[in-house]
Structures are given as C-alpha cells and as structure tokens.
Steps between C-alpha positions, in 0.01 A plus 500: 500500500612721791298494820502719811377449855219701652596683821288507815387849392380367163793655312727355235849601392588465134848380413740730315476309173121542498529872575760536226268319260228753585750783463423653841731656755454568872223754558327429169155345486355182356134425440302178515212391281271225627445225243259206510610186681686676780773637273658845512669702230780726625636795304716801568322831534664736256527851635337774301685824539322824570621856495445506877740209544750668272485830686495337841799281424715793397364771729738618766813358335607844390377854539599591143271451203570196281629550149311342211789254462468397866124459461547287189755282681267452797208419272712248307598332828131461583447292186800272560506191718795644694298761690 
C-alpha cells in the first residue's frame, strides 16, 4: 500500500501512479470523504460542462461566427477524455 509523508504545512503529494489511477491531471480536482475510523475516500471530481464554459473557452479565438460543423466538433471534444 503506497504511503506519503506529510509536509510541515500539512500537505501531501500523491505519486503519479495514484493520480493516474484516479484519472486526474494537473489542475483538476479531487474530493475527500471522511469515513469512520480515521479513513478517507478519495475520488476525482468530474467536471460538468456548462454553456458558459463552452462559450468562454472558445470566445476570442476568432472574430468569425462558427459553422455548425465547427460547433459539433467542439461539442464532441468536450465529451471526450482528450479535451
């Protein structure tokens, strides 16, 4: 079972294999659930897309209006794990 050391600031750093197991990348969030007996459950926070995020992410990239094909491609990217 992997273990990590607690820093002087009370922080821990998870090893890459643990982060990969959670499926998280730098900048993404994880959440903790307190369980009885001093245990914690860790899970990746899965982003929920909003139209505001969609518009904000693509605003300013181009002054021209997007075609329906471009919008469909962008929307499809949002559902993939590659985004």
